N, C-alpha and C positions, 0 to 999 in steps of 0.2 A: 836165513840171511835175507831172503826175499821179503819176508814179513817185516824185518827191521828196516830194510831199504824203503819199503812202501810207507811205513810209518814216518820215517825221516823226511821223505819227499812230501808226504801229506802235511807234516808240520812246517816244512819250508814253504809250501804253497799258502798255508794259513798265515804264516808270518808275513809273506809278501803281500797277500791280500789285505792283511791288517794294516800294513804300512801304507798301502794305496788308499785304504779307507780313512786312515788318520790324515793323510795328505789332503784328501777330498774334504774331510770335515774341517780341517784347519783353513783350507782355502775358502770354504763357504763361510766360516766364522769371520774371516777378514773381510770378505765381500759384504756380508750382512752388516757388519759394524760400519763399514764405509758408507753404505746406503743409508743407514740410520743417521750417521753424522751429517751427511749431506742434506737429508730431509729436515733434521732439526735446525740446521743453519738456514735453510730456505724458508722455514716457518718463522724463526725468531729474528732473523736479520731485519726484515721490514719493520717489525715492531720496535726493535732496539734502535734502528736508524731514525724512525719518527720521534722516539723518545729523546734521542740525541739532539735532533733539530729543535725540539721544544725547549731544550735547556740552553740553547746558544744565544749569544747576544746578537744585536743587529750588525755589529761590526764583523763578527766571525761566521755569520749565517751562510753567506755565499763564498767566503774566502776559504774556509776549511771544509769543503764539501766531501773530501775523500777520507776524513777522519771520523771514526765512529765515536770516539770519546772527545767531547768538546774541550777546547783549551780553556775557555772561560765559561763558567756555569752561572746561569741566572734563572730565577723563577718568575721573572716579570712577565713572560709570555702567558703564563697561566692567569695572572692578574689581569692582563690586557684582554685575554679571551673572555673572562667574565664581564669586563666592562664593555667589550665590543658587542656582546649579545644584548645587553641591556640598552645600548645606544642605538644599534642598527636593526635589531630584530624585535624590539618592543617586548622582550621577555628575557628573564634571567636564566642562567644555567641551572640554578636551584629549582626553578619552576619546571624546566624541561626534565630535570632529573625526577621530580615528583610525578610528572605526567608519565614518563617511561616506567617508573616503578609501579605506579597504580595499575596501568594497563597490563604490564607484564605479570605482576603478582596475581591479579584477579584471573587473567587468562590461564596461567599455569595451574593455579589451585583448582579451578573448575574443570579444566581439561583432564588433569590427572585423576580427580575424583570420579568423573564420569567414565573415564577409561578404565579405572580400577574396577568399578562395578560391572562394566561391560565385559572386561576380561575374565572376571570371576564367573560370570554367567556363561560365557563361551567355553570355559575350560571345565566347568563342573556340572552343567545342566544339559539335558537333551530336550530340544524343542524343534518344532517343524520350521524349516527354512533357516536354521542356524548358520550353516556354512554359506548359504547364499547371501545372507545379510553380511556376514564377515567378509566374503569375497568382494561384495559391492563396496564395503567400507574401505578395504585395502586398495581396490581399483580406483578410488577417488584420488590416489596419488598421481594418476595419469592425467588428471584434469589440470591444465595450466591455471595458475592464479589469475593471469591476465584475462582469461576467458570468462571468469566470474565477476570481473570488475564492474562492467556495465549493469548486469542484473542486480548486483548488490547495491549499486548507486541508487537505482530507482526504488528498490525495496526500502532502503534506509531513508530515502527522501520522503516516501509515503508514510513511513512510521514516525517521521519527525525526530530522528535521532542523529541527524547529521551534526557535525561539530560538537559531539559529545563523546565521552569515553566509550560508550556502548557501540559507537560506529565502528571501532576497530576491535573491541573485545569480542564481539560476536564472530567476525571472520577468523580471528586468531584461534578461538576455541574450536570452531568448525574444522579448520585446516590442521590443527595439531592433535586432535583426538585420534585419528587413524594411526599415526606413528606411535603414540603412547599405548594404544590398544594392542598393536602388533608386538611391542616389547613386553608389555605386562602379561599378555596371554601366553607367550612363549615361556615366561618365567613361571607363571602359575602352573602350567602343565608339567613343568619340570619338578615341582614339589612332590615328594614321594606320596603315593596313594595311601600308604599305611598311616601317615599322620592324619589324613582326612578321615579315614575309617575309624581310627582310634577316637577322634573327636566326636564322630557321630555316635559311637558306642557310649560315650560319656554323656550323651544327651545334649550336645552343643547344637544350637540352631545354625542355619546357614549364615545369618547375619553375624552371629557371635564368632563363627569360624572365620568369616571374612575379616572381622575387626580384630580378633585376638590372635589369630594364627597366620593367616595369609599376609596381612599387611606387615606385621613385624618381620616375617621371613623375606619379604620382598623389598626391604629397604635399599639394597643395591640397585634393583631395577627401577625403583621410584626415583632414586638419585640420578640415574642415567637419563630417565625421562625429563627430570627437572632441568638438567643441564642442557639437553638438546632443545627442549621447548623454550628455555630462557634465551638461548642463542637465536632461535627462530623469531621470537617475538621482540626481543630487545633490538635486533638489527633490522627489523622489517621497515621498509621504506614506502612502498607503493601505496598500500592502503592508508597509511598515516598521511601521506601527501595529498591524496584525493579526498579523504573523508574528514580530515581535520584542517579546515581552512583558518580557524581562529588561532593566532599565534600563541595565545595563552594556554592552549591545551595540546600543542604540538609536541611530539616526542623528539628525542635527541637526534636520530638520523636525519629527520627533516631539517632541523636547525643546522646541522653540519653541512648539508647540501646547500642551504641558503647562504651560509658563510662562504663556501667555496665558489658559488656562482652568483654572488651579489654584485651590485653595481659599483661597489667600492673596492679599491685595491687593498687586499688584506695581506699583511706580512706573513711569510711562510711560517715563521716561528709561532704566531698566534694560531694559525690553522693546525699546525702539528700539535700544539697544546690542546686545542679543542678535540682533536681525534683521541688523544690520550685520556682526556676526561671521560670520554664515552667507553674506552676500552678497559679502564681500571675496574669498573664493577664486574665485567666479565671475568677478569683474572681473579678477583676476590671470590666470586661464586665458585669458580673451578677449584681454587685452593681449598675452600670449605668442603666441597663435595667430592674431591678427587678420590678419596679412599673408597667411597661407595661406588663412584663411577667406574673405577678400574675393576672393582669386584664384580659389578654388573656386567661389564664387557667380557671379563674373563669367564664368568659362569655361562654367559650366552654362547661364547665360543666353544666351551667344553660340551655344552648340551647339543650344540649344532653338530 
């Protein structure tokens, strides 16, 4: 009888603890979903509201400020934004797009290429001072961008590259290589050693291993780097403002700042349309690379 009673009491305790656990899990489930929903709304609402303003007519722009969906839709603000840039900034939006694309594309390609080679070396080779060099590279994160502005200005002035694409490409590459190296080295070190040893047994050289094995396996990490570096360079404002004084080679963030702080009173609808014109490429890039970006983040979290 005692044995049966103990078993029944044990089962009852397990049942009660299971019920409490289920209640805790359900409460955490509801709480986490509420937090996620609030975060998504906080992120998307400003973008959706600016997009709503960019589609409103002049009559409804200030009258229906509390409505997210405009009652009257027009695309004239986008046409006026292109015309305003050509009239008041002496440069078209297409030229600013071209400048931003050239600067961003060259910076990302060079930064990821250099970081990939550096990460492969850090993760596969042993050489004197390896960790010291890597630590100093990562420690460069602590250097404020503003602290390097004046030295860079004099260096670029002496080199004669002011008001050229190189004036911003060089700083962009230098400031984005550390973060790309950090991501790629962590990913390379997570690749199983057996794959590398099998490649060496087959007589594959280090360069062939890097090109044919490491790079194909690291597509998620490269996509993650590409998105992060794209956001960093596409939205960069300070270097572009100081080093690119010629309006014909200025990037989109500088143009948007000039539109907002110009001498002329610009309608809010045109300003909102200008902002959306700069945001659309970011959304397109993320949609294209989101599969690999999410895979890279997930793999990094698992390995961590």
